[in-house]
DSSP file (Angstrom, degrees, kcal/mol; ACC not computed):
  #  RESIDUE AA STRUCTURE BP1 BP2  ACC     N-H-->O    O-->H-N    N-H-->O    O-->H-N    TCO  KAPPA ALPHA  PHI   PSI    X-CA   Y-CA   Z-CA
    1    1 A X              0   0    0      0, 0.0     3,-0.1     0, 0.0     2,-0.1   0.000 360.0 360.0 360.0 123.1   28.4   50.4  -21.8
    2    2 A X        -     0   0    0      1,-0.1     2,-0.3     0, 0.0     0, 0.0  -0.353 360.0 -99.0 -71.8 150.7   24.6   49.7  -22.0
    3    3 A X        -     0   0    0     -2,-0.1     2,-0.5     1,-0.0    -1,-0.1  -0.517  37.3-148.7 -68.6 130.6   22.6   49.4  -18.9
    4    4 A X        -     0   0    0     -2,-0.3     2,-0.5    -3,-0.1    -1,-0.0  -0.892   9.4-162.6-105.3 128.1   22.2   45.7  -18.0
    5    5 A X        -     0   0    0     -2,-0.5     2,-0.6     2,-0.0    -2,-0.0  -0.920   6.2-151.8-111.6 133.4   19.0   44.7  -16.2
    6    6 A X        -     0   0    0     -2,-0.5     2,-0.4     2,-0.0    -2,-0.0  -0.907  13.4-153.4-104.2 124.8   18.7   41.5  -14.4
    7    7 A X        -     0   0    0     -2,-0.6     2,-0.5     3,-0.0    -2,-0.0  -0.785   6.7-139.3-100.3 140.0   15.2   40.1  -14.2
    8    8 A X        -     0   0    0     -2,-0.4     2,-0.3     1,-0.0    -2,-0.0  -0.835  25.6-117.3 -96.7 130.8   14.1   37.8  -11.5
    9    9 A X        -     0   0    0     -2,-0.5     2,-0.4     1,-0.1    -1,-0.0  -0.505  26.4-136.2 -70.3 127.6   11.9   34.9  -12.6
   10   10 A X        -     0   0    0     -2,-0.3     2,-0.8     1,-0.0    -1,-0.1  -0.683  10.2-134.8 -84.9 135.0    8.5   35.2  -11.1
   11   11 A X        -     0   0    0     -2,-0.4     2,-0.1     2,-0.0    -1,-0.0  -0.806  22.1-150.6 -90.9 115.6    7.0   32.0   -9.8
   12   12 A X        -     0   0    0     -2,-0.8     2,-1.7     1,-0.1     3,-0.5  -0.430  25.1-107.9 -83.3 162.1    3.5   31.6  -10.9
   13   13 A X  S    S+     0   0    0      1,-0.2    -1,-0.1    -2,-0.1    47,-0.1  -0.412  78.9 120.1 -88.1  61.6    0.9   29.8   -8.9
   14   14 A X        +     0   0    0     -2,-1.7    42,-0.6     2,-0.1    -1,-0.2   0.565  43.0  99.5-101.2 -11.4    0.7   26.8  -11.3
   15   15 A X        -     0   0    0     -3,-0.5     2,-0.5    40,-0.1    40,-0.1  -0.456  64.9-138.4 -79.1 151.5    1.7   24.1   -8.9
   16   16 A X        -     0   0    0     38,-0.2    38,-0.1    -2,-0.1    -2,-0.1  -0.922  23.7-116.6-108.4 129.7   -0.9   21.9   -7.3
   17   17 A X        -     0   0    0     -2,-0.5     2,-0.1    19,-0.1    19,-0.0  -0.362  28.8-133.3 -66.7 144.8   -0.4   21.0   -3.6
   18   18 A X        +     0   0    0     18,-0.1     2,-0.3    80,-0.1    18,-0.2  -0.260  42.7 121.7 -86.5 179.4    0.2   17.4   -2.7
   19   19 A X  E     -A   35   0A   0     16,-2.2    16,-2.5    79,-0.1     2,-0.5  -0.983  62.7 -49.0 158.9-164.0   -1.5   15.4    0.0
   20   20 A X  E     -A   34   0A   0     -2,-0.3    78,-2.8    14,-0.2     2,-0.4  -0.923  49.9-148.2-108.2 126.4   -3.6   12.3    0.6
   21   21 A X  E     -AB  33  97A   0     12,-3.3    12,-1.7    -2,-0.5     2,-0.4  -0.762  14.9-177.4 -99.6 136.0   -6.7   11.9   -1.6
   22   22 A X  E     +AB  32  96A   0     74,-2.1    74,-1.7    -2,-0.4     2,-0.4  -0.984   5.4 174.3-134.5 123.1  -10.0   10.2   -0.5
   23   23 A X  E     -AB  31  95A   0      8,-2.4     8,-2.2    -2,-0.4     2,-0.3  -0.976   5.3-175.9-127.9 141.9  -13.0    9.7   -2.7
   24   24 A X  E     -AB  30  94A   0     70,-2.7    70,-2.7    -2,-0.4     6,-0.2  -0.978  10.9-149.7-132.5 149.2  -16.2    7.9   -2.1
   25   25 A X    >   -     0   0    0      4,-1.6     3,-1.6    -2,-0.3    68,-0.2  -0.366  44.1 -83.3-103.1-170.6  -19.2    7.2   -4.4
   26   26 A X  T 3  S+     0   0    0     66,-0.5    67,-0.1     1,-0.3    -1,-0.0   0.707 129.7  53.8 -69.9 -19.6  -22.9    6.8   -3.6
   27   27 A X  T 3  S-     0   0    0      2,-0.1    -1,-0.3     0, 0.0     3,-0.1   0.240 118.7-110.9 -95.6  12.2  -22.4    3.1   -2.7
   28   28 A X    <   +     0   0    0     -3,-1.6     2,-0.3     1,-0.2    -2,-0.1   0.720  65.7 151.7  62.5  25.9  -19.6    4.1   -0.2
   29   29 A X        -     0   0    0     15,-0.0    -4,-1.6     1,-0.0     2,-0.3  -0.641  33.1-144.3 -78.7 145.9  -16.8    2.5   -2.3
   30   30 A X  E     -A   24   0A   0     -2,-0.3    15,-1.1    -6,-0.2     2,-0.4  -0.839  23.9-170.2-120.4 151.4  -13.5    4.3   -1.8
   31   31 A X  E     +AC  23  44A   0     -8,-2.2    -8,-2.4    -2,-0.3     2,-0.3  -0.986  24.8 168.1-131.6 124.6  -10.5    5.3   -3.8
   32   32 A X  E     +AC  22  43A   0     11,-2.1    11,-3.0    -2,-0.4     2,-0.3  -0.915   7.0 122.5-135.6 160.3   -7.5    6.6   -1.8
   33   33 A X  E     -A   21   0A   0    -12,-1.7   -12,-3.3    -2,-0.3     9,-0.2  -0.860  49.5 -76.2 162.4 168.1   -3.9    7.4   -2.3
   34   34 A X  E     -A   20   0A   0      7,-0.4     7,-2.3    -2,-0.3     2,-0.4  -0.466  31.6-163.2 -86.1 156.7   -1.1    9.9   -2.1
   35   35 A X  E     -AD  19  40A   0    -16,-2.5   -16,-2.2     5,-0.2     2,-0.6  -0.999   7.7-161.9-138.1 139.4   -0.4   12.7   -4.5
   36   36 A X  E >   - D   0  39A   0      3,-2.7     3,-1.5    -2,-0.4     2,-0.4  -0.877  64.1 -59.0-122.7  97.7    2.8   14.7   -5.0
   37   37 A X  T 3  S-     0   0    0     -2,-0.6   -18,-0.0     1,-0.3   -22,-0.0  -0.542 121.7  -7.7  69.2-123.1    2.1   17.9   -6.8
   38   38 A X  T 3  S+     0   0    0     -2,-0.4    16,-1.9    15,-0.1     2,-0.5   0.696 121.2  79.1 -81.3 -19.7    0.6   17.2  -10.2
   39   39 A X  E <   -DE  36  53A   0     -3,-1.5    -3,-2.7    14,-0.2     2,-0.4  -0.798  58.0-178.4-102.4 129.5    1.1   13.4  -10.1
   40   40 A X  E     -DE  35  52A   0     12,-2.4    12,-2.6    -2,-0.5     2,-0.5  -0.961  14.0-165.5-129.6 139.4   -1.4   11.3   -8.2
   41   41 A X  E     + E   0  51A   0     -7,-2.3    -7,-0.4    -2,-0.4     2,-0.3  -0.960  17.1 179.6-127.8 112.8   -1.5    7.5   -7.6
   42   42 A X  E     - E   0  50A   0      8,-3.4     8,-3.1    -2,-0.5     2,-0.4  -0.739  13.3-160.8-111.7 158.5   -4.8    6.1   -6.2
   43   43 A X  E     -CE  32  49A   0    -11,-3.0   -11,-2.1    -2,-0.3     6,-0.2  -0.995  11.5-144.8-138.3 132.8   -5.9    2.6   -5.3
   44   44 A X  E >   -C   31   0A   0      4,-2.1     3,-1.7    -2,-0.4   -13,-0.2  -0.290  37.8 -92.8 -88.7 179.9   -9.5    1.4   -4.9
   45   45 A X  T 3  S+     0   0    0    -15,-1.1   -14,-0.1     1,-0.3    -1,-0.1   0.620 124.6  56.8 -71.5 -11.6  -10.8   -1.2   -2.4
   46   46 A X  T 3  S-     0   0    0      2,-0.1    -1,-0.3     0, 0.0     3,-0.1   0.384 120.7-104.9 -95.9   1.6  -10.3   -4.0   -5.0
   47   47 A X    <   +     0   0    0     -3,-1.7     2,-0.2     1,-0.3    -2,-0.1   0.462  69.2 150.3  89.7   2.1   -6.6   -3.2   -5.4
   48   48 A X        -     0   0    0      1,-0.1    -4,-2.1    20,-0.0     2,-0.4  -0.491  41.6-133.3 -70.1 134.8   -7.0   -1.5   -8.8
   49   49 A X  E     -E   43   0A   0     -6,-0.2    20,-0.6    -2,-0.2     2,-0.5  -0.776  19.1-168.7 -95.5 131.7   -4.4    1.1   -9.4
   50   50 A X  E     -EF  42  68A   0     -8,-3.1    -8,-3.4    -2,-0.4     2,-0.4  -0.984   3.1-169.7-120.0 124.0   -5.4    4.6  -10.8
   51   51 A X  E     +EF  41  67A   0     16,-2.4    16,-2.4    -2,-0.5     2,-0.3  -0.912  21.7 140.1-113.7 141.4   -2.8    7.0  -12.0
   52   52 A X  E     -EF  40  66A   0    -12,-2.6   -12,-2.4    -2,-0.4     2,-0.3  -0.907  35.1-122.1-161.1-171.9   -3.5   10.6  -12.8
   53   53 A X  E     -EF  39  65A   0     12,-2.1    12,-2.1    -2,-0.3     2,-0.4  -0.954   9.7-143.4-144.1 160.7   -2.6   14.2  -12.8
   54   54 A X  E     - F   0  64A   0    -16,-1.9     2,-0.4    -2,-0.3    10,-0.2  -0.978  15.5-173.2-126.2 139.5   -3.9   17.5  -11.6
   55   55 A X  E     - F   0  63A   0      8,-2.2     8,-2.9    -2,-0.4     2,-0.4  -0.998  22.9-126.8-137.2 136.3   -3.6   20.8  -13.4
   56   56 A X  E     - F   0  62A   0    -42,-0.6     6,-0.2    -2,-0.4     2,-0.1  -0.644  26.9-147.4 -81.4 131.0   -4.5   24.2  -12.2
   57   57 A X    >   -     0   0    0      4,-3.2     3,-1.5    -2,-0.4    -1,-0.0  -0.351  30.2 -96.5 -91.6 175.4   -6.7   26.1  -14.6
   58   58 A X  T 3  S+     0   0    0      1,-0.3    -1,-0.1     2,-0.1    -2,-0.0   0.781 122.8  53.8 -65.8 -28.3   -6.8   29.9  -15.2
   59   59 A X  T 3  S-     0   0    0      2,-0.1    -1,-0.3     1,-0.0     3,-0.1   0.146 121.3-104.0 -94.5  20.8   -9.7   30.5  -12.8
   60   60 A X  S <  S+     0   0    0     -3,-1.5     2,-0.2     1,-0.3    -2,-0.1   0.548  81.0 129.5  67.5  12.7   -7.8   28.7   -9.9
   61   61 A X        -     0   0    0     18,-0.0    -4,-3.2    19,-0.0     2,-0.5  -0.596  55.0-131.0 -83.7 160.2   -9.9   25.5  -10.2
   62   62 A X  E     -FG  56  78A   0     16,-1.9    16,-1.9    -6,-0.2     2,-0.5  -0.955  12.5-151.0-116.7 129.1   -8.0   22.3  -10.4
   63   63 A X  E     -FG  55  77A   0     -8,-2.9    -8,-2.2    -2,-0.5     2,-0.4  -0.856  11.4-160.1-102.0 130.8   -8.8   19.7  -13.0
   64   64 A X  E     -FG  54  76A   0     12,-3.0    12,-2.2    -2,-0.5     2,-0.4  -0.885  10.3-178.9-112.6 140.7   -8.2   16.0  -12.2
   65   65 A X  E     +FG  53  75A   0    -12,-2.1   -12,-2.1    -2,-0.4     2,-0.3  -0.983   5.4 178.5-139.1 127.3   -7.8   13.1  -14.7
   66   66 A X  E     -FG  52  74A   0      8,-3.0     8,-1.9    -2,-0.4     2,-0.3  -0.942   5.4-175.2-128.5 149.9   -7.2    9.5  -13.7
   67   67 A X  E     -FG  51  73A   0    -16,-2.4   -16,-2.4    -2,-0.3     6,-0.2  -0.997  11.0-149.4-143.1 140.4   -6.9    6.3  -15.8
   68   68 A X  E >   -F   50   0A   0      4,-2.1     3,-1.3    -2,-0.3   -18,-0.2  -0.419  38.5 -94.0-100.1-177.9   -6.5    2.7  -14.7
   69   69 A X  T 3  S+     0   0    0    -20,-0.6   -19,-0.1     1,-0.3    -1,-0.0   0.718 122.3  57.2 -70.1 -20.9   -4.7   -0.2  -16.4
   70   70 A X  T 3  S-     0   0    0      2,-0.1    -1,-0.3     1,-0.0     3,-0.1   0.448 120.8-103.2 -89.3  -0.9   -7.9   -1.3  -18.2
   71   71 A X  S <  S+     0   0    0     -3,-1.3    -2,-0.1     1,-0.3     2,-0.1   0.466  74.0 141.4  92.9   2.4   -8.5    2.0  -19.9
   72   72 A X        -     0   0    0     15,-0.0    -4,-2.1     1,-0.0     2,-0.3  -0.441  33.4-158.6 -72.9 152.7  -11.2    3.2  -17.6
   73   73 A X  E     -G   67   0A   0     -6,-0.2    15,-1.1    -2,-0.1     2,-0.3  -0.959  20.0-168.8-137.7 154.5  -11.1    6.9  -16.7
   74   74 A X  E     +GH  66  87A   0     -8,-1.9    -8,-3.0    -2,-0.3     2,-0.3  -0.993  17.1 173.1-135.0 136.7  -12.4    9.3  -14.0
   75   75 A X  E     +GH  65  86A   0     11,-1.9    11,-2.8    -2,-0.3     2,-0.3  -0.974   9.8 129.6-143.1 158.7  -12.2   13.1  -14.3
   76   76 A X  E     -GH  64  85A   0    -12,-2.2   -12,-3.0    -2,-0.3     2,-0.3  -0.980  37.9 -98.3 179.0-169.6  -13.4   16.1  -12.4
   77   77 A X  E     -GH  63  84A   0      7,-1.6     7,-2.4    -2,-0.3     2,-0.4  -0.890  12.3-147.4-134.9 161.7  -12.7   19.5  -10.8
   78   78 A X  E     -GH  62  83A   0    -16,-1.9   -16,-1.9    -2,-0.3     5,-0.2  -0.991   4.1-169.3-128.5 139.2  -12.0   21.0   -7.5
   79   79 A X        -     0   0    0      3,-1.2     4,-0.1    -2,-0.4    -1,-0.1   0.238  61.8 -89.6-110.2  12.2  -13.1   24.5   -6.4
   80   80 A X  S    S+     0   0    0      2,-0.5     3,-0.1   -18,-0.1   -19,-0.0   0.125 121.0  66.8 102.5 -20.5  -11.0   24.7   -3.2
   81   81 A X  S    S-     0   0    0      1,-0.4     2,-0.3    15,-0.0    -3,-0.0   0.754 114.5 -27.4-101.0 -31.5  -13.7   23.2   -0.9
   82   82 A X        -     0   0    0     14,-0.1    -3,-1.2     2,-0.0    -2,-0.5  -0.960  60.9-103.1-169.6 176.5  -13.9   19.6   -2.3
   83   83 A X  E     -HI  78  95A   0     12,-2.7    12,-2.2    -2,-0.3     2,-0.5  -0.959  22.5-166.6-120.4 134.5  -13.4   17.5   -5.3
   84   84 A X  E     -HI  77  94A   0     -7,-2.4    -7,-1.6    -2,-0.4     2,-0.3  -0.986  12.1-179.7-121.7 122.8  -16.1   16.1   -7.6
   85   85 A X  E     -HI  76  93A   0      8,-3.2     8,-2.8    -2,-0.5     2,-0.4  -0.847  12.6-159.3-118.1 155.2  -15.2   13.4  -10.1
   86   86 A X  E     -HI  75  92A   0    -11,-2.8   -11,-1.9    -2,-0.3     6,-0.2  -0.997  11.3-147.3-134.7 131.2  -17.4   11.5  -12.6
   87   87 A X  E >   -H   74   0A   0      4,-2.2     3,-1.6    -2,-0.4   -13,-0.2  -0.297  36.8 -93.4 -89.6 180.0  -16.4    8.2  -14.1
   88   88 A X  T 3  S+     0   0    0    -15,-1.1   -14,-0.1     1,-0.3    -1,-0.1   0.656 124.4  56.2 -71.3 -14.8  -17.2    6.9  -17.6
   89   89 A X  T 3  S-     0   0    0      2,-0.1    -1,-0.3     0, 0.0    -3,-0.0   0.454 120.8-105.4 -93.0  -1.7  -20.4    5.2  -16.4
   90   90 A X  S <  S+     0   0    0     -3,-1.6     2,-0.2     1,-0.3    -2,-0.1   0.477  70.3 145.3  94.4   3.4  -21.8    8.5  -14.9
   91   91 A X        -     0   0    0      1,-0.0    -4,-2.2   -66,-0.0     2,-0.4  -0.521  43.5-133.1 -75.8 142.8  -21.2    7.7  -11.3
   92   92 A X  E     - I   0  86A   0     -6,-0.2   -66,-0.5    -2,-0.2     2,-0.4  -0.826  16.9-165.8-101.4 133.6  -20.2   10.7   -9.1
   93   93 A X  E     - I   0  85A   0     -8,-2.8    -8,-3.2    -2,-0.4     2,-0.4  -0.969   4.5-165.3-116.5 130.3  -17.3   10.5   -6.7
   94   94 A X  E     +BI  24  84A   0    -70,-2.7   -70,-2.7    -2,-0.4     2,-0.3  -0.904  22.0 141.4-115.6 145.8  -16.9   13.1   -4.0
   95   95 A X  E     -BI  23  83A   0    -12,-2.2   -12,-2.7    -2,-0.4     2,-0.3  -0.964  34.3-125.8-166.2-177.8  -13.7   13.7   -1.9
   96   96 A X  E     -B   22   0A   0    -74,-1.7   -74,-2.1    -2,-0.3     2,-0.5  -0.889  18.0-127.8-137.3 165.1  -11.2   15.8   -0.2
   97   97 A X  E      B   21   0A   0     -2,-0.3   -76,-0.2   -76,-0.2    -2,-0.0  -0.982 360.0 360.0-118.0 118.4   -7.4   16.3   -0.2
   98   98 A X              0   0    0    -78,-2.8   -77,-0.1    -2,-0.5    -1,-0.1   0.418 360.0 360.0 -92.8 360.0   -5.8   16.2    3.2
């Protein structure tokens, strides 16, 4: 009878923690909303809905990508201290995840 080895699946640190996202630009416009793991749903002060996702990269930074219903997009990264996003017009949005 051959030796049977049972392997335990290792859980890698690929999940992104959820929370409440808050971003502001240089004109103090805000985008806020909840996120559950990789999937995030934000809403700006005009009621525009932004849906996006977060993915953990190999160097433990988190990359964010959001898109609204009109095809506009915002993307950026987080290094653990804060999140910096840039929209398609070049505006910078800074924020945190609570």
